[in-house]
Every structure is written in structure tokens, then in C-alpha cells.
C-alpha positions in Angstrom: 3.9 -29.9 -69.9 0.7 -28.5 -71.5 0.2 -24.8 -72.2 -2.7 -24.6 -69.7 -0.6 -26.2 -67.0 2.3 -23.8 -67.7 0.0 -20.8 -67.3 -1.7 -22.2 -64.1 1.7 -23.1 -62.5 3.1 -19.7 -63.5 0.4 -18.0 -61.4 1.1 -20.3 -58.5 4.8 -19.5 -58.7 4.2 -15.7 -58.7 1.8 -16.0 -55.8 4.3 -18.0 -53.7 7.1 -15.6 -54.5 4.9 -12.7 -53.5 3.9 -14.5 -50.2 7.5 -15.0 -49.3 8.3 -11.3 -50.0 5.3 -10.1 -48.0 6.3 -12.4 -45.1 9.6 -10.6 -44.6 10.1 -8.0 -41.9 11.0 -5.3 -44.5 7.5 -5.6 -45.9 5.5 -5.0 -42.7 4.7 -1.7 -41.1 6.1 -2.7 -37.7 9.2 -4.4 -39.0 8.3 -7.9 -37.6 7.7 -11.1 -39.5 4.3 -11.2 -41.1 1.7 -14.0 -40.6 2.3 -16.5 -43.4 -1.5 -16.8 -44.0 -1.9 -13.0 -44.2 1.0 -12.9 -46.6 -0.3 -15.7 -48.8 -3.9 -14.3 -48.8 -2.6 -10.8 -49.7 -0.3 -12.1 -52.4 -3.1 -14.2 -53.9 -5.5 -11.3 -53.8 -2.9 -9.1 -55.6 -1.9 -11.6 -58.3 -5.5 -12.5 -58.9 -6.3 -8.8 -59.0 -9.1 -9.3 -56.4 -8.4 -6.7 -53.6 -9.8 -8.7 -50.7 -7.7 -7.8 -47.7 -7.4 -9.3 -44.2 -5.4 -6.4 -42.9 -5.3 -2.7 -43.6 -2.9 -2.3 -46.5 -2.0 1.3 -45.8 -0.8 0.7 -42.2 0.1 -3.0 -41.9 2.6 -2.9 -44.9 5.6 -0.7 -45.3 6.3 1.2 -48.5 8.3 -1.8 -49.8 5.4 -4.1 -49.0 2.9 -1.8 -50.7 5.3 -1.7 -53.7 5.3 -5.5 -53.8 1.5 -5.5 -53.8 1.3 -3.0 -56.6 3.9 -5.0 -58.7 2.0 -8.3 -58.0 -1.3 -6.6 -59.1 0.5 -5.4 -62.3 1.7 -8.9 -63.1 -1.7 -10.3 -62.3 -3.5 -7.8 -64.4 -1.2 -8.3 -67.4 -1.2 -12.0 -67.0 1.6 -14.4 -66.4 2.3 -15.1 -70.1 2.1 -11.4 -71.1 4.6 -10.5 -68.4 7.1 -13.2 -69.0 6.8 -12.6 -72.8 7.5 -8.9 -72.3 10.6 -9.7 -70.2 11.8 -12.1 -73.0 11.4 -9.3 -75.5 13.4 -6.9 -73.3 16.4 -9.3 -73.2 16.1 -10.1 -76.9 15.0 -13.7 -76.8 12.8 -15.1 -79.6 9.7 -17.2 -79.2 9.5 -20.9 -80.0 6.2 -22.5 -81.2 5.2 -23.6 -77.7 5.5 -20.0 -76.4 3.5 -18.6 -79.3 0.8 -21.1 -78.5 0.9 -20.2 -74.9 0.5 -16.5 -75.8 -2.4 -17.3 -78.1 -4.2 -19.2 -75.4 -3.5 -16.7 -72.7 -4.7 -13.7 -74.8 -7.6 -15.8 -76.3 -6.5 -14.8 -79.8 -7.5 -16.7 -83.0 -4.0 -16.9 -84.5 -0.3 -16.8 -83.4 1.0 -14.2 -85.8 2.1 -10.8 -84.5 2.3 -12.0 -80.9 5.4 -9.8 -80.0 3.7 -6.7 -81.5 0.5 -7.4 -79.5 2.5 -7.7 -76.3 4.3 -4.4 -76.9 0.9 -2.7 -77.6 -0.6 -4.1 -74.4 2.3 -2.8 -72.4 2.2 0.6 -74.1 -1.6 0.9 -73.5 -1.2 -0.1 -69.9 1.5 2.6 -69.3 -0.5 5.3 -71.1 -3.7 4.8 -69.1 -1.9 4.3 -65.8 0.3 7.4 -66.2 -2.8 9.4 -67.2 -4.5 8.2 -64.0 -1.5 9.1 -61.9 -1.4 12.7 -63.1 -5.1 13.2 -62.6 -5.1 11.7 -59.1 -2.1 13.8 -58.1 -4.2 16.9 -58.6 -6.2 15.8 -55.5 -3.7 13.8 -53.5 -0.6 16.0 -53.7 -2.2 19.2 -52.2 -3.7 17.0 -49.4 -0.7 14.7 -48.6 2.3 16.5 -50.0 4.5 15.6 -53.0 6.0 12.3 -51.8 3.0 10.7 -50.2 0.5 12.2 -52.7 2.5 10.9 -55.7 2.8 7.4 -54.2 -1.0 7.4 -53.4 -1.7 8.4 -57.0 0.6 5.7 -58.5 -0.7 2.9 -56.2 -4.4 3.7 -56.8 -3.9 4.2 -60.6 -2.2 0.8 -60.9 -4.7 -0.9 -58.7 -7.6 0.7 -60.6 -6.4 -0.2 -64.1 -5.7 -3.8 -63.1 -9.1 -4.0 -61.4 -7.2 -4.9 -58.2 -9.2 -2.9 -55.7 -6.4 -2.4 -53.2 -6.5 1.0 -51.4 -4.1 2.6 -49.0 -7.0 4.4 -47.2 -8.6 2.7 -44.2 -12.1 3.4 -45.5 -11.1 2.7 -49.2 -12.6 5.6 -51.2 -15.5 6.5 -48.9 -13.6 9.7 -47.9 -13.6 10.8 -51.6 -17.2 9.8 -52.4 -18.0 13.5 -53.2 -14.8 14.1 -55.2 -15.8 13.7 -58.9 -12.2 13.8 -60.1 -11.1 10.9 -57.9 -14.2 8.8 -58.5 -14.5 9.4 -62.2 -10.8 8.9 -62.8 -10.6 5.6 -61.0 -14.0 4.6 -62.4 -12.8 5.1 -66.0 -9.5 3.3 -65.3 -11.6 0.3 -64.1 -13.9 0.4 -67.1 -11.1 0.6 -69.7 -8.9 -1.9 -67.8 -11.7 -4.4 -67.7 -13.2 -4.0 -71.2 -10.2 -5.6 -72.9 -7.3 -4.6 -75.0 -8.9 -5.5 -78.3 -11.8 -3.2 -77.7 -9.4 -0.3 -76.9 -7.4 -1.0 -80.0 -10.6 -1.0 -82.1 -11.5 2.4 -80.5 -8.1 3.8 -81.3 -8.1 2.6 -85.0 -11.7 4.0 -85.4 -10.7 7.4 -84.1 -7.4 7.5 -86.1 -9.3 6.7 -89.4 -11.6 9.7 -88.7 -8.9 12.1 -87.7 -6.9 11.4 -90.8 -10.2 11.3 -92.8 -9.5 7.9 -94.5 -12.0 6.9 -97.2 -12.3 3.4 -95.8 -13.4 3.1 -92.2 -12.8 0.4 -89.7 -15.6 -2.1 -89.3 -16.0 -2.9 -85.6 -15.5 -6.6 -84.6 -18.2 -8.6 -83.0 -16.1 -8.7 -79.8 -16.1 -4.9 -79.7 -19.9 -4.6 -80.3 -20.8 -7.2 -77.7 -18.3 -6.0 -75.0 -19.1 -2.3 -75.3 -22.9 -2.7 -75.5 -23.1 -5.2 -72.7 -20.8 -3.2 -70.5 -22.9 0.0 -71.1 -26.2 -1.8 -70.4 -24.8 -3.4 -67.2 -23.4 -0.1 -65.9 -26.6 1.8 -66.5 -28.9 -0.9 -65.1 -26.5 -1.4 -62.1 -26.5 2.3 -61.3 -30.3 2.5 -61.5 -30.8 -0.7 -59.4 -28.4 0.3 -56.7 -29.7 3.8 -56.5 -33.3 2.6 -56.4 -32.9 0.1 -53.5 -30.5 2.1 -51.4 -31.6 5.7 -52.0 -33.5 5.8 -48.7 -30.8 4.0 -46.8 -29.1 6.8 -44.8 -26.5 4.3 -43.5 -25.2 4.0 -47.0 -25.7 7.4 -48.6 -26.0 9.5 -45.5 -26.6 13.2 -46.2 -25.2 13.1 -49.7 -26.8 15.3 -52.3 -28.8 13.6 -55.2 -25.9 14.2 -57.6 -23.4 12.6 -55.1 -25.8 9.7 -54.6 -25.9 9.1 -58.4 -22.1 9.3 -58.5 -21.8 6.8 -55.7 -24.3 4.4 -57.2 -22.5 4.7 -60.6 -19.1 4.0 -59.0 -20.4 0.9 -57.2 -21.9 -0.4 -60.5 -18.5 0.2 -62.1 -16.6 -1.4 -59.2 -18.6 -4.6 -59.3 -17.1 -5.1 -62.8 -14.3 -6.9 -60.7 -12.6 -3.8 -59.4 -13.2 -3.9 -55.6 -13.1 -0.2 -54.7 -16.0 1.2 -52.7 -17.2 4.7 -52.0 -20.0 3.6 -49.7 -20.1 1.2 -46.7 -20.9 -2.2 -48.3 -21.6 -3.8 -44.9 -24.6 -1.4 -44.4 -26.3 -2.1 -47.7 -29.7 -3.9 -47.7 -29.9 -7.6 -48.8 -31.5 -6.4 -52.0 -28.6 -4.2 -52.8 -26.1 -6.9 -51.9 -27.8 -9.4 -54.2 -27.8 -6.9 -57.1 -24.0 -6.5 -56.6 -23.6 -10.3 -56.4 -25.2 -10.7 -59.8 -23.0 -7.9 -61.3 -19.8 -9.4 -59.7 -20.6 -12.8 -61.1 -20.9 -11.5 -64.6 -17.7 -9.5 -64.3 -15.6 -7.8 -67.0 -14.9 -8.6 -70.7 -12.4 -11.1 -72.2 -8.9 -9.8 -72.7 -9.3 -7.3 -69.8 -7.9 -7.3 -66.3 -11.1 -8.4 -64.7 -12.7 -11.7 -63.8 -16.2 -13.2 -63.7 -18.0 -15.3 -66.4 -17.4 -12.3 -68.7 -19.9 -10.1 -70.6 -19.6 -12.1 -73.9 -20.6 -15.3 -72.1 -23.7 -13.6 -70.8 -24.6 -12.3 -74.2 -24.1 -15.7 -75.9 -26.4 -17.3 -73.3 -29.1 -14.6 -73.5 -29.0 -14.9 -77.3 -29.5 -18.6 -76.9 -32.6 -18.0 -74.8 -33.9 -15.4 -77.3 -33.4 -17.9 -80.2 -35.3 -20.6 -78.3 -38.2 -18.2 -77.6 -38.4 -17.2 -81.2 -38.2 -20.8 -82.5 -34.9 -20.3 -84.3 -32.3 -23.0 -84.7 -29.4 -20.6 -85.0 -28.0 -18.2 -82.4 -27.4 -14.8 -83.8 -25.5 -11.7 -82.5 -25.5 -8.6 -84.6 -26.5 -10.6 -87.7 -23.6 -13.1 -87.1 -24.1 -16.8 -86.3 -22.5 -18.0 -83.1 -20.7 -21.3 -83.5 -21.9 -24.3 -81.4 -18.4 -24.6 -79.9 -18.7 -21.1 -78.4 -22.1 -21.9 -77.0 -20.8 -25.0 -75.4 -17.9 -23.1 -74.0 -20.2 -20.5 -72.5 -22.3 -23.2 -70.9 -19.2 -24.8 -69.5 -18.0 -21.5 -68.1 -21.3 -20.8 -66.3 -21.7 -24.3 -65.0 -18.1 -24.5 -63.7 -18.4 -21.0 -62.2 -21.7 -21.9 -60.4 -20.2 -25.1 -59.1 -17.2 -23.3 -57.7 -19.3 -20.6 -56.0 -21.7 -23.2 -54.5 -19.0 -25.5 -53.2 -17.0 -22.6 -51.7 -20.1 -21.1 -50.1 -21.1 -24.4 -48.5 -17.6 -25.0 -47.2 -17.3 -21.6 -45.6 -20.9 -22.0 -44.1 -19.5 -25.1 -42.4 -16.3 -23.6 -41.2 -17.9 -20.3 -40.1 -21.5 -21.1 -39.2 -22.1 -17.8 -37.3 -21.8 -15.7 -40.4 -24.9 -14.6 -42.3 -25.5 -16.5 -45.6 -25.7 -13.3 -47.7 -22.3 -12.2 -46.3 -20.7 -15.6 -47.2 -22.2 -15.7 -50.6 -21.1 -12.1 -51.3 -17.5 -12.8 -50.1 -17.3 -16.0 -52.3 -18.6 -14.3 -55.4 -16.4 -11.4 -54.8 -13.4 -13.8 -54.6 -14.4 -15.8 -57.6 -15.1 -12.8 -59.7 -11.8 -11.3 -58.6 -13.7 -8.2 -57.4 -12.5 -7.5 -53.8 -15.7 -5.9 -52.4 -16.6 -7.1 -48.9 -19.2 -6.6 -46.3 -16.3 -6.5 -43.8 -15.9 -10.1 -42.8 -12.6 -10.9 -44.7 -10.3 -10.3 -41.7 -12.6 -12.1 -39.2 -13.2 -15.4 -41.0 -11.3 -18.6 -39.9 -8.1 -19.8 -41.3 -9.9 -22.6 -43.1 -12.3 -20.0 -44.7 -9.3 -17.8 -45.8 -7.7 -20.9 -47.5 -11.0 -21.5 -49.3 -11.1 -17.9 -50.4 -7.5 -18.1 -51.6 -8.4 -21.2 -53.8 -11.5 -19.4 -55.0 -9.6 -16.3 -56.1 -7.1 -18.5 -57.9 -9.7 -20.4 -59.8 -11.5 -17.2 -60.7 -8.3 -15.6 -62.1 -7.0 -18.5 -64.2 -10.5 -19.5 -65.3 -12.4 -22.7 -64.7 -11.9 -24.2 -68.1 -8.2 -23.4 -68.2 -7.7 -24.9 -64.8 -9.6 -28.1 -65.8 -7.5 -28.3 -69.0 -4.3 -28.1 -66.9 -5.5 -31.0 -64.8 -7.1 -33.2 -67.4 -4.9 -32.2 -70.4 -5.7 -30.4 -73.6 -9.1 -31.5 -75.1 -8.9 -33.9 -78.0 -11.8 -33.6 -80.5 -13.3 -36.9 -81.6 -14.5 -37.9 -85.0 -17.0 -40.4 -83.6 -20.6 -39.4 -84.1 -23.5 -41.0 -82.2 -27.2 -41.2 -83.1 -29.3 -38.2 -82.2 -32.3 -38.6 -79.9 -34.8 -36.1 -78.3 -34.9 -35.4 -74.6 -37.5 -33.6 -72.5 -36.0 -30.3 -71.3 -37.5 -27.5 -69.3 
């Protein structure tokens, strides 16, 4: 079995196990057997760290069911290979060559050395950020809900935010806390750091450490770090400005919020479109312009190596740099004075083409199965599913069973990745040494 097939089937196995657990009476709020479609959809949404929900998570699932959802989101955020590798480390098993290759491909690393140390660091980083989020959220939730419920709310939302899962135990998601800077900023920062990628966080840590101990030689930031951080910052700022600009007069969205709260809400939605799925405003009441801006941000998604989905920030920068090179008449694509390899450009093109094809096909199919829904709502739902975002205009629970199954498949494709899924079906690519004659073609 190929490495790609192992990873893809691993996600399927976790989803099916989660669906079985969520179907059981002990997972439901009323103690009855759960609808298998609801259980499968919820499990897929959790493992694929999406957050789309067909029922209210806080009331329809028992504490045990909510715990299963949080664990599935944790496994999905870390990734199948990272989780299984960590479990192997706990029981003292060593990796063979095949497992090292699987880890390398799952983490998108250039080499296989130091895999066990990387896994330990990822787990430690995850626990550090999640525990920090828990303590900060407890400051708000415990006084309101008491120690037991408040602590569980803090744990669940911290795990959901770090893994960009978007599940909330509140009926209105985070609309009730839209004016609470501590809740909004804490969850927003967990989303950003969870989606920006482990390598970027490691580079930040090493840079800070070098300056604290006053080392004479400082860390030189990698190209991954520069591209991920700069693109994330640009998208967050532009997204905040764009959402605020088109929705600031929409009283159905911002209501009677002060200007500072409106800016905070716009920033949080710009953050949440980075594949998180939390919302502090009513998405269903946004204008078509606002929805389309969020569709674009959701399609781009987070950064490689993080817990989010989408085509990724690096893919966007590679393609925009390609466009810039063409406009300037250059034959090389440069990013921060570094040449981008042709193989990476081809990969970026493949990711975008495959992603667009998936979104188009899913949108067309749901338009056929549910013709009464507005097109912008269908497109928003599909892009949210593919980008593993979880934001919704409110139609998730009302769509047909066929549409739910389409969304399940879309979430799965978005989580494992278009190229990895195709590799699992077609087999690992085999480079050829055959070269054909070059010829010009009219383009554009």
C-alpha cells in the first residue's frame, strides 16, 4: 500500500470509528440512538476540522458525545500520521523506513531525519497553546457557568479553536461574546497560531530564544516563515477592512455595536475564514458582497503544516509571484530573492485546479439535489466544507441527505488534500526521463 493511500484510509478509519461512537445512545443528549447520517456528518466535520454541524452540538450530544467530538477534532488537527506516530512513541516502538516516509509526506518535510523529535515538539506545542487558551477562557466562562461547566466550555473551545475545528457548545456560536475582547482575541489567536503551521512557530521560538540569550549568531528565517507570516498578515488586514467596509451599515449583522466592537467582529470573521469556522456575527444576514469576500478568504485558507485547510497561503503567493514575473517579463519566479522551482509552481497550479474542480462539481451537484437554495448559499457552504472552515449561512441542517453526503465527501477531500487523494488512487508519481520537443502556444 502506498504512503498516500495509508494516510487517506487512516482518515476514513477514524471518521467511521467516530461515526459509530456518535451513533450510540450514550453520545446523545436524549439517550436515544443517533441518526447515522448525523453521526457520520458530525464525525467527518470533526476529523476534517471543519465545524459544519447539522444539529446543535451543545444540546444534541451528551458530555461523552462532546468529548468524542473534541478528541476527533484533536486527531484531525494533528493529522492521522502524527497521532499514530505519537502513540507509537508512547509504547516505545521504533519507526521503519515506510513509516518515516509517511511522516515526511504527512508533515511535508524535506527529509526524514529527526521525525520522532518533530512529533514530540508538535505535541508539546499543541498542549502549550491549548492549555494557555483554557486558562484564559476560564476567566470568562467559570464566573458565568460555574467551575464544572465553565472549565469544560474552556477546554472544548480551546481545543476546537487551536485545531481550527469551529465547533461550539453555544447555540449562537460566539455571537453572545462578540463584545468580549478576552474570548474573541483568545480564540482568534489560537486560530491564527494553529493555522499558521508548526514550522513557523518553531522559527519564532528559536528567534526569540537567540535574542533572549543574546547569541552572536541569529536565526535566519526560512522562506516558509516569511511567506506564511506576511501572507497571513496581509489577508487578515485586508479581510478585516473588506468585511467592515461592506457590512458596517448592515444593522442585521453588527446591530448596535460600537465602532470598536464592529472592528473586533470584522477582525474575528477575517481570522475565522482562515478555516476556523467560529462566528461572532450572524453569517446568514450578511450581504452577498460580504459572503463573496468570505468565500475568497475561505478558499485560500491557512498555511502548510497547520491545522487548517484551503489551497494554502504559500500556494497563493507562488501563483501571484508567477503573475508578477510574467508582467515584468522575467523568466524566473522569485520570492524574497529566492528562485521558486518549476516543480513547486506545477504543484501550486495542480492544487488550485483540483480545488476549483472539486468546488465546482460539488456546487453543481447540490444545486441539482436542492434547487430551492440560493446559489450564493450553496457556494458558501461548499467552499466552507472544502476549506475545512465550518462557517455557514444556516442551511447545513436543512439540506437533503444527498447534499449532506456531498458535503461529507467535500470535507474529506479538503482535509486530505486533492493531490494526496489523487496519489492514493493513481499511485505515487513516477518521474520520466523522456523529453519532448518544445513548441509555442497562444495563451491568454
